[in-house]
N, C-alpha and C positions, 0 to 999 in steps of 0.2 A: 138833259135833266139837270136842274139846279139843286145843289145840296149845300147845306150850311152845317159845318162842324162846330159844335158849341161846347163850351165848358164854363164853369163858374167856380169861384172860391167864396167861402162863407164864414160867418163868425162862429159857427158851430154845426152840429149834425142834425138838428131838429128845427124845421121851420115852425112847427106847431108850438114850440117853446119860446118863440120870439126871435130866433136867430135870423140873420139877414144876409143878403148877397153883398159881397165887398168887391168882387171882380167879375166881369162878364166879357167873354170873348167869342166872336163868331168869325169863321173863316169860310169863304165862298169857293165852291167847286162847281164847274159846269162841264158836263160830259166827261167826268173823271179827270179834269185838269184844273188845278188851282188857278184862280184868276188874279190873285194878288189883292183882291178886295177883301177887307175885313173890318170888323167893328170891335172896338176894345175900350172898356171903361173900368176905372177904379171907382168905387161907389162908397160914399160916406154912410155907414149904417146907423149912426146916432146911438151906438151902444158899444159895450166892451166886447172884446174878442176872447173866446175861450183859449186857455193856454195850450190845449191839445191842437186846436186849429192853427194857432200861431206857429207852433212847431212844424206844422206841415207846409204852410205857404209863406210864412215869414212876413206877412203884411200886418203892420201895427196900426193901432187906432190913430196915433199921431200922424202917420203918413197919410191917412185917409181924411184928416180933419178939414182939408180945403178942397176935397173932391166933391163932385155933384151928388145929390141924392138920386135914388133910383127913379123917382118921378120925373126928373129932369132929362133922363135918357130913354125912358120907357117907349115913347112913341117912335123914336128913331130905331130902336131895337125891333119893334113890331113891324115897321116898314121894311127893315132889312131881311127878316125871315119870311115875310108874307109870300105864300104860294110855293115855298121851297120845302124840300124834305130835310128835316133836322136829323143829324147823325150825332148821337151822344153816347158816351160810355157810362153806363149806369144811369139811364135816362130818367128813371123815377125820382132820383135824388135831385137832379138839376131842374127838371120840370116842376117838381113839387115846390122848390124855392121860388122859381120864376112865377108860377101861378099864384103863390102867396103874395108876392110883391104886386102883381097885376091886380089881384082881387082887392087889395087895400087901396088901390087907385081907381077902382071901378072900371078897369079896362078888360078887354077880351083875353081869355086864357090862351096859352100857347097853341093847344091843339086846334082851336077854332081859327087860327090865323095861318098856320103852316099847312102844307099838303099832307105830311106824314111825319111820324117820329120813328126813327130806327135806332134800336139799342144795340151797340156793338158788344156790350158785356153779354147780353143774351145770345147774340150770334156766336161769340167766342166759346161760351159754355156748351152750345150745341155742337160746335166743331171739335172742341177739346174737352170732353167731359172728364171731371176728376182732376184737372190740372189748374195751376194758377192762371188766371185770366185778367189780372190787372194790367194797366197800360205798360208798365216796365216789362212784365213777363211776355206780353205780345210783341213788344219791340225786339226782345231777344229771339223770340220764336220766328219772327218774320224778317229778321235782319235789318230792322229800322234803327238808324243811329239816334240814340238819345243820350249821348255822353254829356251834352250840355244841360241835362235836366238834373239839377241838384235839389231844388225845392219845387213844389207844385206851383205852377203859374198857369192861369187860364188860357192865355194866348199861345204859349209854348205847347201846352197840352192839346189844344185844339189843332194846331199844326201837325203835331206828332200823330194824333188820332187820324187825321186825313191820310197820312202815309200808311199807317197800319191798316186802315179800311181798304185802301187800294190793293195792298198786298193780300188781305184776307179774301177779297172778292175778285181777284184777277181771273179773267176768262169769262166771267158771268155776263159781261156786257155784250158778248157775241151770241148769246143764246136767244135768238129771235126767230120765231116761226113765220115762214112765208106762206100765207094762205091764198095767194093770188093764183088763178089758173095758169097753166103753162102756155107760152106763146106758140102760135102756129109756126110751121116750118118756114113759110115765107118771111114772117117777121123775124125769125131767128137768123136767116141768111142776111137780111137787110141790116139787122143789128150788128152782126159780125163784120160786115163790110164797112160800116161806119165807125167801128170801135177803134179808138186810138191805142197804141201800145201802152201797156201798164208800166209806169215808171218804177224802177227798183231803187229803193232808198236804203242803203246799208246802215246798220245800227251804229250809233256812236260808241266811243269807248265807255262813256258813262252808262248808256243803256245796256251794253254788254255786261258791265260790272253789276248793275242792278239785277239783270237776268240771272247772273251766276249766284248772287246772294239768295234769290228766291229758290233756285235749284238746291242750294246747300240746305236751306230751311226745310224743303220738301224731303231731301235725303235724310235729314235728322228725324223728322216726324215719322217717316215711313220705315225707319230703322234700316236704311241702306237699300231700299227698293225703288228708288227714283229711276224711272225709265229714261229720263232725259240726260242723265249723267253717264259717261262712258264706264263700262264695267272694268274692274281691275283685271289685268291680264292674268291668265292662268299660269301657275308656277310649273 
């Protein structure tokens, strides 16, 4: 499965008030593994940036003055997301801005090009009702390192979102129902005779550390009821 983790930065909060996209980032994942393919643009909005937005992302109009307009990168963006599932935190915000830009160019909307749109904010609210579910809170909850995130930046946030999504959905990829009929006894014997020994690949130190971080997060969320951590010895 091909997924694109997407984030934008904008001149303000409302596309309907004329605010525009100033940064666009897409990070590709295939079968739950990042491919190192990404798309990243700073975009000249031809308008001022609200002070509140500037305080969040730190991208000035002067910095954007020599950057391409959205129309110059729109087709490459659509080609990059075509047929993929988009994963976005607070998807309504980013898709609203993207569709506004695409509509002004007379191009297809996001939903008609990609296969599906998944909103991780909605997912997080269903998993953790009544709790903070912004990206920083999810990083803390799932043990994702975001120490290098001081200001919002579309590419950095898309990469962090990919890590958070994998942590949020760990284990779901194996829930596949096998509807094929069982093999006959003769086929089972032949299959076993031809089967090669299954190689055993020990986990690396990095994988073990990642596993431990997930267990600690589960332990915290379950208030000490994680079954996969050893119980404290009785006194």
